[in-house]
C-alpha positions as CSV (number, residue, x, y, z in Angstrom):
1,X,24.6,-36.1,18.1
2,X,26.4,-36.7,14.9
3,X,26.6,-39.8,12.7
4,X,29.0,-40.1,9.8
5,X,28.8,-43.2,7.5
6,X,31.1,-44.4,4.8
7,X,31.8,-47.8,3.4
8,X,30.2,-50.5,1.3
9,X,27.6,-50.0,-1.3
10,X,24.9,-51.9,0.7
11,X,25.6,-49.7,3.7
12,X,25.5,-46.7,1.5
13,X,22.1,-47.8,0.1
14,X,20.8,-48.3,3.6
15,X,21.8,-44.9,4.6
16,X,20.0,-43.2,1.7
17,X,16.9,-45.3,2.4
18,X,16.9,-44.0,6.0
19,X,17.4,-40.4,4.7
20,X,14.4,-40.9,2.3
21,X,12.3,-42.0,5.2
22,X,13.2,-38.9,7.1
23,X,12.3,-36.7,4.1
24,X,8.9,-38.4,3.9
25,X,8.4,-37.9,7.7
26,X,9.5,-34.2,7.4
27,X,6.5,-33.5,5.2
28,X,3.9,-34.6,7.6
29,X,4.6,-32.8,10.9
30,X,4.3,-29.1,11.8
31,X,4.2,-27.8,15.3
32,X,2.3,-24.6,16.2
33,X,-1.3,-23.2,15.7
34,X,-3.1,-23.4,12.4
35,X,-4.2,-19.9,11.2
36,X,-7.9,-19.0,11.6
37,X,-9.0,-15.5,10.7
38,X,-10.2,-13.7,13.8
39,X,-13.7,-12.2,13.9
40,X,-14.3,-8.4,14.1
41,X,-17.4,-6.5,15.1
42,X,-19.5,-6.0,11.9
43,X,-22.8,-4.3,11.7
44,X,-25.7,-5.7,9.7
45,X,-26.4,-2.4,8.0
46,X,-24.9,1.0,7.9
47,X,-26.4,3.5,10.4
48,X,-26.2,6.4,7.9
49,X,-28.5,6.1,4.9
50,X,-27.3,7.3,1.5
51,X,-28.7,10.6,0.1
52,X,-32.2,10.7,-1.3
53,X,-32.4,8.9,-4.6
54,X,-29.5,6.6,-3.9
55,X,-30.2,2.9,-3.5
56,X,-28.3,0.1,-1.9
57,X,-26.1,-1.7,-4.5
58,X,-27.8,-4.5,-6.4
59,X,-26.0,-7.8,-6.6
60,X,-24.6,-6.9,-10.1
61,X,-23.8,-3.2,-9.2
62,X,-20.3,-2.2,-8.2
63,X,-17.8,0.6,-8.4
64,X,-15.9,0.3,-11.7
65,X,-13.0,-2.0,-10.8
66,X,-9.6,-0.4,-11.2
67,X,-10.8,2.8,-12.8
68,X,-13.4,4.0,-10.3
69,X,-12.9,7.6,-11.3
70,X,-14.7,7.0,-14.6
71,X,-17.9,7.2,-12.6
72,X,-17.5,11.0,-12.8
73,X,-17.4,11.0,-16.6
74,X,-14.6,13.6,-16.7
75,X,-12.0,13.0,-19.5
76,X,-9.5,15.4,-17.9
77,X,-9.7,13.6,-14.6
78,X,-9.4,10.2,-16.3
79,X,-6.2,11.3,-18.0
80,X,-4.7,12.6,-14.8
81,X,-5.6,9.4,-12.8
82,X,-4.0,7.2,-15.4
83,X,-0.7,8.9,-14.7
84,X,-0.7,8.1,-11.0
85,X,0.1,4.4,-11.6
86,X,2.8,5.3,-14.0
87,X,4.7,8.2,-12.5
88,X,3.7,8.7,-8.8
89,X,6.9,8.0,-6.9
90,X,5.3,6.8,-3.7
91,X,3.3,4.2,-5.8
92,X,6.5,3.1,-7.5
93,X,8.2,2.8,-4.1
94,X,5.3,0.6,-2.9
95,X,5.6,-1.5,-6.1
96,X,9.3,-2.0,-5.4
97,X,8.6,-3.1,-1.9
98,X,6.1,-5.7,-3.2
99,X,8.8,-7.1,-5.5
100,X,11.2,-7.2,-2.6
101,X,8.6,-9.2,-0.5
102,X,7.9,-11.4,-3.5
103,X,11.6,-12.3,-3.8
104,X,11.7,-13.0,-0.1
105,X,9.3,-15.9,-0.7
106,X,11.7,-17.4,-3.2
107,X,14.5,-17.0,-0.7
108,X,12.5,-18.8,2.1
109,X,11.4,-21.5,-0.3
110,X,14.9,-22.3,-1.3
111,X,15.5,-23.8,2.3
112,X,13.1,-26.6,1.4
113,X,15.7,-28.0,-1.0
114,X,19.3,-29.3,-0.4
115,X,22.2,-27.0,-1.0
116,X,25.0,-28.3,-3.2
117,X,28.5,-26.8,-3.4
118,X,31.6,-27.7,-5.4
119,X,35.1,-26.6,-4.7
120,X,37.5,-28.1,-7.3
121,X,41.2,-27.6,-6.6
122,X,44.7,-28.4,-7.9
123,X,47.4,-28.5,-5.3
124,X,51.2,-28.8,-6.0
125,X,53.0,-30.1,-2.9
126,X,56.5,-31.3,-1.9
127,X,56.7,-34.4,0.3
128,X,59.8,-35.4,2.3
129,X,60.0,-39.2,3.1
130,X,62.6,-41.3,5.0
131,X,64.1,-44.0,2.8
132,X,65.2,-47.4,4.1
133,X,68.8,-47.7,5.3
134,X,71.3,-45.1,6.5
135,X,73.8,-42.8,4.9
136,X,77.6,-43.0,5.4
137,X,77.4,-40.7,8.4
138,X,74.8,-43.0,10.0
139,X,71.8,-40.6,9.7
140,X,68.5,-41.8,8.1
141,X,68.3,-41.2,4.3
142,X,65.5,-38.8,3.3
143,X,64.1,-38.3,-0.1
144,X,62.0,-35.3,-1.4
145,X,59.2,-35.9,-3.9
146,X,56.9,-33.4,-5.6
147,X,53.4,-34.3,-6.6
148,X,50.2,-32.7,-7.8
149,X,46.8,-33.4,-6.1
150,X,43.7,-33.1,-8.2
151,X,40.5,-32.7,-6.0
152,X,36.8,-32.4,-7.1
153,X,34.6,-32.5,-4.0
154,X,30.8,-32.0,-4.2
155,X,29.1,-31.3,-0.8
156,X,25.3,-31.6,-0.3
157,X,23.6,-30.4,2.9
158,X,20.0,-30.4,3.9
159,X,18.0,-29.4,7.0
160,X,15.1,-31.7,7.2
161,X,11.9,-29.8,7.9
162,X,10.7,-32.3,10.5
163,X,8.8,-29.8,12.6
164,X,7.6,-27.6,9.8
165,X,9.5,-24.4,10.7
166,X,10.8,-24.0,7.1
167,X,7.4,-24.5,5.6
168,X,6.0,-22.0,8.1
169,X,8.7,-19.6,7.1
170,X,7.6,-19.9,3.5
171,X,4.0,-19.5,4.4
172,X,4.8,-16.4,6.5
173,X,6.9,-14.9,3.6
174,X,4.0,-15.6,1.2
175,X,1.5,-13.8,3.6
176,X,3.9,-10.9,3.9
177,X,4.1,-10.7,0.1
178,X,0.3,-10.6,-0.1
179,X,0.3,-7.9,2.6
180,X,2.8,-5.9,0.6
181,X,0.7,-6.2,-2.5
182,X,-2.4,-5.0,-0.6
183,X,-0.2,-2.1,0.7
184,X,0.6,-1.3,-2.9
185,X,-3.1,-1.3,-3.9
186,X,-3.9,0.8,-0.9
187,X,-1.2,3.3,-1.9
188,X,-2.6,3.5,-5.4
189,X,-6.2,4.0,-4.1
190,X,-5.0,6.6,-1.6
191,X,-3.1,8.7,-4.1
192,X,-5.8,8.3,-6.8
193,X,-8.4,9.5,-4.3
194,X,-6.1,12.4,-3.2
195,X,-5.7,13.5,-6.8
196,X,-9.5,13.4,-7.4
197,X,-10.0,15.3,-4.2
198,X,-7.5,18.0,-5.2
199,X,-9.0,18.1,-8.7
200,X,-12.5,18.9,-7.4
201,X,-11.1,21.3,-4.9
202,X,-9.2,23.1,-7.7
203,X,-12.4,23.4,-9.8
204,X,-14.2,24.5,-6.7
205,X,-11.8,27.3,-6.6
206,X,-12.7,27.9,-10.3
207,X,-16.3,28.3,-9.2
208,X,-15.4,30.8,-6.5
209,X,-13.2,32.7,-8.9
210,X,-16.0,32.8,-11.5
211,X,-18.4,34.1,-8.8
212,X,-16.0,36.8,-7.5
213,X,-15.2,37.9,-11.1
214,X,-18.9,38.3,-11.8
215,X,-19.2,40.1,-8.4
216,X,-16.3,42.5,-9.2
217,X,-18.0,43.4,-12.5
218,X,-21.4,43.9,-10.7
219,X,-19.8,46.0,-8.0
220,X,-18.0,48.0,-10.7
221,X,-21.5,48.8,-12.2
222,X,-22.8,49.8,-8.7
223,X,-19.7,52.1,-8.2
224,X,-20.5,53.7,-11.6
225,X,-24.1,54.1,-10.4
226,X,-23.2,55.8,-7.2
227,X,-20.6,58.1,-8.9
228,X,-23.3,59.2,-11.4
229,X,-25.8,59.9,-8.6
230,X,-23.1,61.7,-6.7
231,X,-22.4,64.0,-9.7
232,X,-26.1,64.8,-9.8
233,X,-26.2,65.5,-6.1
234,X,-28.6,62.6,-5.2
235,X,-25.9,60.5,-3.5
236,X,-23.3,61.3,-0.9
237,X,-19.6,60.9,-1.0
238,X,-20.1,58.2,1.7
239,X,-22.0,56.1,-0.9
240,X,-19.1,56.4,-3.3
241,X,-16.6,55.4,-0.6
242,X,-18.7,52.4,0.4
243,X,-19.0,51.2,-3.2
244,X,-15.2,51.5,-3.7
245,X,-14.6,49.6,-0.5
246,X,-16.9,46.8,-1.5
247,X,-15.2,46.6,-4.9
248,X,-11.6,46.6,-3.6
249,X,-12.4,44.1,-0.9
250,X,-13.8,41.7,-3.4
251,X,-10.8,42.1,-5.7
252,X,-8.5,41.2,-2.9
253,X,-10.5,38.1,-2.1
254,X,-10.3,37.2,-5.8
255,X,-6.5,37.5,-5.8
256,X,-6.3,35.2,-2.8
257,X,-8.3,32.5,-4.6
258,X,-5.8,32.5,-7.5
259,X,-3.1,31.6,-4.9
260,X,-5.1,28.7,-3.5
261,X,-5.9,27.4,-7.0
262,X,-2.2,27.5,-8.0
263,X,-1.3,25.4,-4.9
264,X,-3.9,22.7,-5.8
265,X,-2.5,22.6,-9.4
266,X,1.0,22.2,-8.1
267,X,-0.1,19.4,-5.7
268,X,-1.7,17.5,-8.6
269,X,1.5,17.8,-10.6
270,X,3.5,16.1,-7.9
271,X,0.9,13.3,-7.6
272,X,1.4,12.4,-11.2
273,X,5.2,12.6,-10.9
274,X,5.7,15.9,-12.8
275,X,7.3,19.2,-11.7
276,X,4.6,21.9,-11.3
277,X,6.0,23.8,-14.4
278,X,4.9,20.9,-16.6
279,X,1.2,20.9,-15.7
280,X,-1.6,23.4,-16.5
281,X,-5.2,22.5,-15.8
282,X,-7.8,24.6,-17.6
283,X,-10.4,26.3,-15.5
284,X,-13.8,24.6,-15.2
285,X,-16.8,25.5,-13.0
286,X,-18.4,22.5,-11.3
287,X,-22.0,22.0,-12.3
288,X,-22.8,18.3,-12.1
289,X,-23.9,16.6,-8.9
290,X,-21.9,13.7,-7.4
291,X,-22.9,10.3,-8.9
292,X,-24.7,7.7,-6.9
293,X,-22.2,5.3,-5.5
294,X,-23.1,1.6,-4.9
295,X,-22.8,1.1,-1.2
296,X,-23.3,-2.6,-0.5
297,X,-23.5,-4.2,2.9
298,X,-21.0,-3.7,5.8
299,X,-19.8,-7.3,5.8
300,X,-18.6,-6.9,2.2
301,X,-16.4,-4.0,3.3
302,X,-14.0,-6.4,4.9
303,X,-13.2,-7.9,1.5
304,X,-13.2,-4.6,-0.4
305,X,-10.6,-2.6,1.5
306,X,-6.9,-3.2,0.6
307,X,-5.8,-1.9,4.0
308,X,-8.0,-4.5,5.8
309,X,-6.6,-7.2,3.5
310,X,-3.0,-6.1,4.4
311,X,-3.8,-6.3,8.1
312,X,-5.4,-9.7,7.7
313,X,-2.3,-11.1,5.9
314,X,0.0,-9.6,8.5
315,X,-2.0,-11.7,11.1
316,X,-1.5,-14.8,9.0
317,X,2.3,-14.1,8.9
318,X,2.5,-13.4,12.6
319,X,0.6,-16.7,13.3
320,X,3.3,-18.6,11.4
321,X,6.0,-17.0,13.6
322,X,4.4,-18.7,16.7
323,X,4.9,-22.1,15.0
324,X,8.5,-21.2,14.1
325,X,9.2,-20.2,17.7
326,X,7.6,-23.5,19.0
327,X,9.8,-25.6,16.6
328,X,12.9,-24.3,18.4
329,X,12.0,-26.7,21.3
330,X,12.7,-29.7,19.0
331,X,16.0,-31.0,17.7
332,X,17.1,-29.9,14.2
333,X,17.9,-32.7,11.8
334,X,20.8,-31.9,9.5
335,X,21.6,-34.3,6.6
336,X,24.9,-34.1,4.7
337,X,26.7,-35.9,2.0
338,X,29.8,-35.4,0.0
339,X,31.5,-37.1,-2.9
340,X,33.9,-36.5,-5.8
341,X,37.2,-37.5,-7.2
342,X,40.7,-37.2,-5.8
343,X,43.9,-38.3,-7.6
344,X,47.6,-37.5,-8.0
345,X,47.5,-37.9,-11.7
346,X,45.3,-35.9,-14.1
347,X,44.7,-39.0,-16.2
348,X,43.3,-40.9,-13.2
349,X,41.2,-38.0,-11.8
350,X,37.8,-38.9,-13.1
351,X,38.3,-42.7,-12.8
352,X,36.0,-44.8,-10.6
353,X,39.0,-45.8,-8.5
354,X,39.5,-42.1,-7.6
355,X,35.9,-41.7,-6.3
356,X,35.4,-40.7,-2.6
357,X,32.1,-40.2,-0.7
358,X,30.7,-39.8,2.8
359,X,27.3,-39.2,4.3
360,X,26.0,-38.3,7.7
361,X,23.1,-37.2,9.9
362,X,23.3,-34.7,12.8
363,X,20.8,-34.0,15.5
364,X,21.2,-30.6,17.2
365,X,19.2,-29.8,20.3
366,X,19.6,-27.0,22.8
367,X,19.8,-28.3,26.3
368,X,19.8,-25.0,28.2
369,X,19.2,-21.4,27.0
370,X,18.1,-19.6,30.2
371,X,14.5,-19.2,29.0
372,X,15.4,-17.7,25.6
373,X,13.1,-20.0,23.6
374,X,10.2,-19.4,26.1
375,X,10.7,-15.6,25.7
376,X,10.8,-15.9,21.9
377,X,7.5,-17.9,21.9
378,X,5.9,-15.3,24.2
379,X,7.1,-12.5,22.0
380,X,5.7,-14.2,18.9
381,X,2.3,-14.6,20.6
382,X,2.3,-11.0,21.7
383,X,3.3,-9.8,18.2
384,X,0.3,-11.9,16.9
385,X,-2.0,-10.2,19.4
386,X,-0.8,-6.8,18.1
387,X,-1.8,-7.7,14.5
388,X,-5.2,-8.9,15.7
389,X,-5.8,-5.6,17.4
390,X,-4.6,-3.7,14.4
391,X,-6.9,-5.7,12.1
392,X,-9.9,-5.0,14.2
393,X,-9.1,-1.4,14.5
394,X,-8.6,-1.0,10.8
395,X,-11.9,-2.7,10.2
396,X,-13.7,-0.4,12.7
397,X,-12.0,2.7,11.2
398,X,-13.3,1.5,7.7
399,X,-16.9,1.4,9.0
400,X,-16.5,4.8,10.5
401,X,-15.1,6.3,7.3
402,X,-18.1,5.0,5.3
403,X,-20.5,6.3,7.9
404,X,-18.8,9.7,8.0
405,X,-19.0,10.2,4.2
406,X,-22.6,8.9,3.9
407,X,-23.6,11.4,6.6
408,X,-21.7,14.2,4.9
409,X,-23.3,13.5,1.6
410,X,-26.8,13.3,3.1
411,X,-26.4,16.5,5.2
412,X,-24.7,18.4,2.4
413,X,-27.6,17.6,0.1
414,X,-30.0,19.0,2.6
415,X,-27.8,22.0,3.1
416,X,-27.6,22.6,-0.7
417,X,-31.4,22.8,-0.9
418,X,-31.5,25.3,1.9
419,X,-28.7,27.4,0.5
420,X,-30.2,27.5,-3.0
421,X,-33.4,28.9,-1.4
422,X,-31.2,31.5,0.5
423,X,-29.5,32.5,-2.8
424,X,-32.9,33.1,-4.3
425,X,-34.0,35.2,-1.3
426,X,-30.8,37.2,-1.3
427,X,-31.3,38.0,-5.0
428,X,-34.8,39.3,-4.3
429,X,-33.5,41.3,-1.4
430,X,-30.7,42.9,-3.6
431,X,-33.2,43.7,-6.4
432,X,-35.6,45.4,-3.9
433,X,-32.9,47.4,-2.1
434,X,-31.4,48.5,-5.5
435,X,-34.8,49.8,-6.7
436,X,-35.4,51.6,-3.4
437,X,-31.9,53.1,-3.5
438,X,-32.5,54.4,-7.0
439,X,-35.8,55.8,-5.8
440,X,-34.1,57.5,-2.9
441,X,-36.0,55.5,-0.2
442,X,-33.1,53.4,0.9
443,X,-29.4,54.1,1.8
444,X,-26.5,52.5,-0.1
445,X,-25.7,50.7,3.1
446,X,-28.8,48.6,2.6
447,X,-27.6,47.8,-0.9
448,X,-24.2,46.7,0.3
449,X,-25.8,44.6,3.0
450,X,-27.9,42.8,0.4
451,X,-24.9,42.4,-1.9
452,X,-22.9,40.8,1.0
453,X,-25.7,38.4,1.8
454,X,-26.0,37.4,-1.8
455,X,-22.3,36.8,-2.3
456,X,-22.0,34.8,0.9
457,X,-24.9,32.5,0.0
458,X,-23.7,32.1,-3.6
459,X,-20.2,31.2,-2.3
460,X,-21.7,28.8,0.1
461,X,-23.6,27.1,-2.7
462,X,-20.4,26.7,-4.7
463,X,-18.4,25.4,-1.7
464,X,-21.2,22.9,-0.8
465,X,-21.1,21.4,-4.3
466,X,-17.3,21.1,-4.0
467,X,-17.6,19.4,-0.6
468,X,-20.2,17.0,-2.0
469,X,-17.9,16.0,-4.8
470,X,-14.9,15.5,-2.5
471,X,-17.2,13.6,0.0
472,X,-18.2,11.2,-2.9
473,X,-14.5,10.6,-3.6
474,X,-13.8,9.9,0.1
475,X,-16.8,7.5,0.1
476,X,-15.5,5.6,-2.9
477,X,-12.0,5.4,-1.2
478,X,-13.7,4.2,2.1
479,X,-15.5,1.5,0.1
480,X,-12.2,0.3,-1.4
481,X,-12.4,1.9,-4.9
482,X,-13.8,-1.3,-6.6
483,X,-11.0,-3.5,-5.2
484,X,-11.6,-6.8,-3.5
485,X,-9.5,-9.5,-1.8
486,X,-9.8,-11.8,-4.8
487,X,-7.1,-9.7,-6.5
488,X,-4.5,-10.8,-4.0
489,X,-1.7,-12.7,-5.8
490,X,-1.8,-16.5,-5.5
491,X,1.3,-18.5,-4.6
492,X,1.8,-19.4,-8.2
493,X,1.7,-15.7,-9.1
494,X,4.2,-14.8,-6.4
495,X,6.6,-17.5,-7.5
496,X,6.2,-16.5,-11.2
497,X,7.0,-12.9,-10.3
498,X,3.5,-11.7,-11.4
């Protein structure tokens, strides 16, 4: 259905009054469901309790916002973490994707306003006309005239948002921009946590290296002892061979640790956006225990995880798509107007007498589409159900990750206490077996056995401390790293490119 109106000023005013009424009506109607955040299973308390000495977070306690790694009080770690935001290429890619999503909001919002175009032209044309009377031969007389046509048309078109599909498109784009921002924050958190994890793994290797270097020196002393005893005939060649084997085996294990440490250092270099040749991390043996992390209550986790926020915003965007699909059942209202100046003389081009205008309204409705709109609506509803399931799964996974790391920290603390006791026992065993070997009442095999037990328990102690530090990093990541949903950009921030 198409109406085109031109004519008198009163008719022109009546037309624009009708169009204004349509614009007012367009702002008050929107088909489709209003978004309501779905519920997700949320426990009242975490099943796993924090390690002994930790307390549930007080109302004013929280992980340091933005710079959660400062809880470890490690200047070298702080310096490395600061570079992730600046130089990590995956974080920069996520930041660019957010800018892209932010610009998509502006693109969608532009449809709320009319589109105006102008196409001025100057046309030179030759016109042949038949003059009154006839020539001598009896044929009509024709004359040829050349004239220039000056044209300055301005066209305005507007799709009235009567059913709210354009507004829903803007809302969906805004929700997608917020989801993209949450993805960016989740990428930052993920790579920052990965760097901290690699950092503590690297220094855990430093602890193992330090232990094996001390063991190599100790085993060298034992080799010297057996060689001296062999020279005096109180030890056998087997004792010397066993001591050499013990020393060489430990040296080989030490070399292998250097390889693993180098790989961790290279991985950290890539995380901060540098080639491995540009980064050297000084050795350091881990000695401090993991800090107490404010846990909070499970319900707060839904607001503290950027990946949960991204999933929730994706639900909101999918809900708007249902409304957009429903609006396809109603006619589209298209408004158009054009005006300008047209004259054959440049001096008369912009005169009032050369003005032209027209205005019209068009209703477009699909009468038959073989079920296409129904399929599109069903598809939008199914896509929304997918986002709901993803949101709930993301939330459940978040609870699992917190429970996993709480359990790991609690169990590792108990294991550390037991391992420390085992180290002390192994040291006593080695001391006794060494004294007995020197006195000739024990074989060197007993000494080697005691050395092996001591080395194994000392390495376990070093590795457990490393695992406790990495578990604390993973717990902070699982808790959202001090982030919360209040940091999502507002509509004003998105439109202002913030």
